[in-house]
N, C-alpha and C positions, 0 to 999 in steps of 0.2 A: 838626318840621313834616313831614319826609318820612315818619316813622313814622305820623303821623296821616293823611296822604294815603293810605298803604297800608292804613289801617284803615277807609277809607270803605265798601268793600263790606260789611264786617261791621256797620258803623254803620247803614247803610241797612236791612240785614236786621233788626237789633235794633229799629229804629224802626217797621217795618211788621209785625213778627212778632205774630201773634194779632189783628191789626186788619183783615185782609182777609177778607171773607166772599164767597168765590169763587162759591159756589152761587147766591147771589142778586145777585152783581155789585155789591156795595156795601162800605162800610167800617164798622167798629164802633169808635168812639173813646170808650171808657168814661169818660174824663175830661170829656166834654162832655154826659154824661147829664143833669146838672142844668140844662143850658141847652137841652134838646131843644125845649121848647115855644116858647121865644123864637126859636130858629133856624127853626122852621117858618114864623114870621111875618116873618123877616128881609127887609128891603127894600133894605138896603145894608150892605156890610161896609167898615169903616174900619180900615185896617192901619197900624200905627205901629211903627217900629223904627229902628235906627241901623246904619251901616256895612254889613257883609256881610249881616246879618239883614234890612236894608232891601232889599237886592237880592233876597233870597229872597222878601220880601214883594211885590216888583214882579212876580215870576213868579206868585205867588199871585193878584195882581190879574187877570192873564190867565186863570188857572185858574177862579176863581170866576165870571167872566163867561162863559167858553166852556162850562164843564161844568155850571154850575148856573143860568146866566141871571140872576145877581144882580149888580147894579152894585157895583163895588169901587173903592176909592181908597187908594193908598199915600201916606203922608206920612212924611218923616224926622221923628223925634220931636223933634229939636232945633228944628224950625220949627213943628210942630203946636202945641207948648205955648205959643208966643208969638203966634200969630195968633188970630183969633176964629172958631173952627170953628162952623159952623152944623149942629147936630145935628137929626135928624128922627125922628119915630116910626118904628120898625122898623129903626133903625140898630143894628149890632153892632160893637163895638170889639175888634180883635184886636192884642195886643202880642206881638212876637217878640223873644226875647232868649236867647242861649245861657246867660249867667250868671244871668239873672233879676234882676240888680241894676243894669242900665244906667240911669244917673240920668235922662237925658232921656226914655227910654221909660217909666220909672216915673212921671215927672211928667205925661207925656201920658195915661197910664192914669188917673191921679188926676183929670185934667180931665174925662175921659169919665165917671168914676164920679160926679163932682160934678154932672154934667148928667143923671144917672139912666140912662145908657146901659148895657145889658148888656155885660160885659167878659169876654174870653177871652184865654188865653195859650198860646203855644208856647215852652216853656223846657226847658233841659237839667238845670239844677241843682235837685234835689229840695229843697223847703222854702224856696226863695229868695223874696225879697220879692214879685216879680211873681207867682210861683206862689201865694203866700198871699193877695194882694190881688185877684186876678181872681175872677170868679164861677165860672168853670170853665176847664179847660185840658187840654193834652196834654203829657206829658213825652217828650223825645226818646230817652232811654235809650241814649246813645252813649258813656257813660263820660266821665271827665275829659278836657277838651281843654286841653292845657298850652301849646301853641304860641300865641304872640300873634296870628299871622295865622290866622284861622279857616279851616278846611278841611272836616273831617267834620261839623261843626255845620251848615254851609251845606247840604250835600246831604241831611242828615237833615231839615232844615226844609222843603226843597223836596218831599221825599217825603211828609212829613206834610201839607203844604198840598195835595198831590195827593189824598191820601186824604180830607181834609176837603171839598175841592171835589166829589169823587166822591160822598161821602155826601150832600151837599146836592143834587147833580144827580139822584141816584136818587130822592130825595124830591120832585123837581120835574119829572119827566117823562123823564129819561134812560132809555133802554131797558136791560133787564137784559143783553142781548148786548153793548151798548157798554161797560157797566160791567165785564163779565167780560173784555172785550178789554183794557181799561186795567189791570186787576189782573193779568192774565196777563203783560203786558209789563212792568209794574212789578216783578213777582217775578223777572224775568230781568235786571233792572238790575244787581244785585250781581255776577253773573257777567260781564256786559258790562264793568263797571268793572275787573274783574280782567284782562280781555283788554287793556284800555287800559293798565293799569299795566305790562304786559309790554313796552310801548314805552318804558319809562323811560330806557334807554340811548340810544335814538334821540332822545328829547327833550333829553337832556343834550348830545348833539352839536349839536342845533339851537341850544341856548343858547350853546354855544361859537362857533358860526358868527356869531351876532348880538350877541355881547357888546360889540362896538364901538359899538352904537347907544345914543344918549342920549335918544331920543324914540321912542315907539310909539303907534300908534292901535290900539284894539281895537274892532272893528266887528261889529254884529249887527242883526238885525231881530226883531220880535215876541218870542217866548219867549227868544230868544238875545240880545236887547238887554241885559237884566240880567246875563247871563253875560259880555257884553263889559265892562260896568261892573265886575263882580267880577274878571275877569282883569286889568284895568288896576289895580285897587286892590291885588291881590296883588303885582304887580310893583313898584308904588310902595312898598308896606310893607316889602319885604324886600331890595330892591336900590337904592332911592332914585333910580331913573331916572324921568324924566317919562313917564307913560303916561296916555292919555286914552281912556275908553270913550265911544263915540259911536254914534248911530243911523246905520246905513249910508246910509239915504235922505237924511240931513241933510248929508252930506259936501259936496254941491254947493252948499250954502248958506253956504260960507265955509271950512271946515277943509281942503278939498282943495287950497287954495292953499299949504298947508304941505308937501305931498308932494314928495319928491325922492328921489334914489337912496340916500340914507342915512337915510331915514325909513320904517321898516317898518310894515306894517299887518297885524295878526292878524285874519283874517276868519273869523267863525264861520258856516259855510255848509253845514249838513246839507241833505239833500234833503227839504225840507218845503214848506209852502204859499208861502213867500217865496223859494224857492231861485233861481228865474229872476231875481228882482230883485237878489239878492245877486251872481249872476254878472255882471249888468250893472254893479253897483258895482265889482266886482273889475276888470272891463275898463277902467273909468275910471281906476282906480289904476295899472293896468299901462301905460296910455297915457301916464302921467306919470312912468314909470320908478320907481315906488315898489315896493320889495321886498314880496312878499306871502307870508305864512304862513297857510295855510288849515286850518281844522278841518272835515273833510268826511266824508261817509258812505262806508263801505267800498264799493269798486267804482265810485266816481264817476270815470269816465274823463274827463269834461269838465274837471274841476279840474286834471288833470295838465298840460293845455295852458295853464293860466292862472297857477297859483301857482308860486312859486319853491320852496316847501317845503310839504309836506302832512302833517298828522297825521290818520289815519283813525280814526273811531269806529264802533262797530256800529250797524246800522239799528234804530230803534225808533220809537214813536209821536212825533209832533211835540211833544206836551205833555211828554214825558219826555226830550227831547233835552238840556235843560239839565243833567240829572243826569250825563250822559256828557261833554258838551262842556266842562264846567268842569274836569274832572280833568286833561287835558293842560295846561291853562293854569296850574293849581296847580303841576304838575311843572316847567313852564317857569320860573315865578317862582322856585321853590326853587333850581333849578340856576343860574339867572342870578345870584341873590344870592350863592350859594356861590362861583361863579367870580369874582365881584368881591371876594371876601374878607370878606364880612360874616357876622355871626352871625344867621342867618335866624330862629332861635328867640327871639331877644331884640332885635328891631329898636329902633333909637334912638327916643327920644321917645314910645314907645307903651307902653300898659298893656293887659293882657289884658281887664280889665273896667273900663269907664269909669264910675266911681261918683261922680265929681264933674262939675259943669257946666264 
């Protein structure tokens, strides 16, 4: 797991290499060439995935709507296949799966195909079933991911969703300058990840400090809400501690009742469009004596007065913050699990690829 976390900068580089057209501020995803005409007329994107891939899809939902102005909806595949989805003309179905063999995602894909909806895929394993059965798709090119708890596949999926949304956005009115700005910042993400990874020892000490805790909240808003879900999932997977990802704005609607001095909250609060809202949420937790671990932007002086502990990440565009914010959460989960004496590479009751229902 730790090896694959440290491979994330290279994984993102491999995923975006040759796919950024900086001069025109767009992306070129050759695997989607056969679907270009259908994408031009797309009126809605339906995303389906499971587990970590579903959280990447939630970020994609924001990206498609903000960058391209296309309504998007994410469904966990295990639910999508059993309800009665209403398909419409202009729908595009997007399946996301590292292995390309996830049973529920494959079943959801087949439901969309049965309805005559164009289908796309983002997968890592070349020649996998989802790769074969979709009309078109994009490979991640991150190499084998062996650890059961997915890490580098997640950041690769988010990077590719960013390029996909950018490509659609440029075709629908996004300015070349805006597209170039996104590509410039995206190209800097791998180096920013390397800077975060240099804090590995500090994150290990943080895990030691909080290893007494049996419960955690992971809180975020907007692009970082799915990161909160993913951070909580990683901790559950490898340390067997109760951790819950939650929308920070929803805390006052019930969950804040659980906060006390032995119930830490990991607050993902980079300086973005919802930063002030996150500060307010953190103040509410602090007033109830809840320990606060913050993921914050480098140079954020306000956070030093609020959080008990801080992991700083480099400044980037709001839409790219998830690529950086998730890395310290992965490191924290790894060290927390190791400190508790568990084999984080082979968590109990879990399989790398869920190929049965």
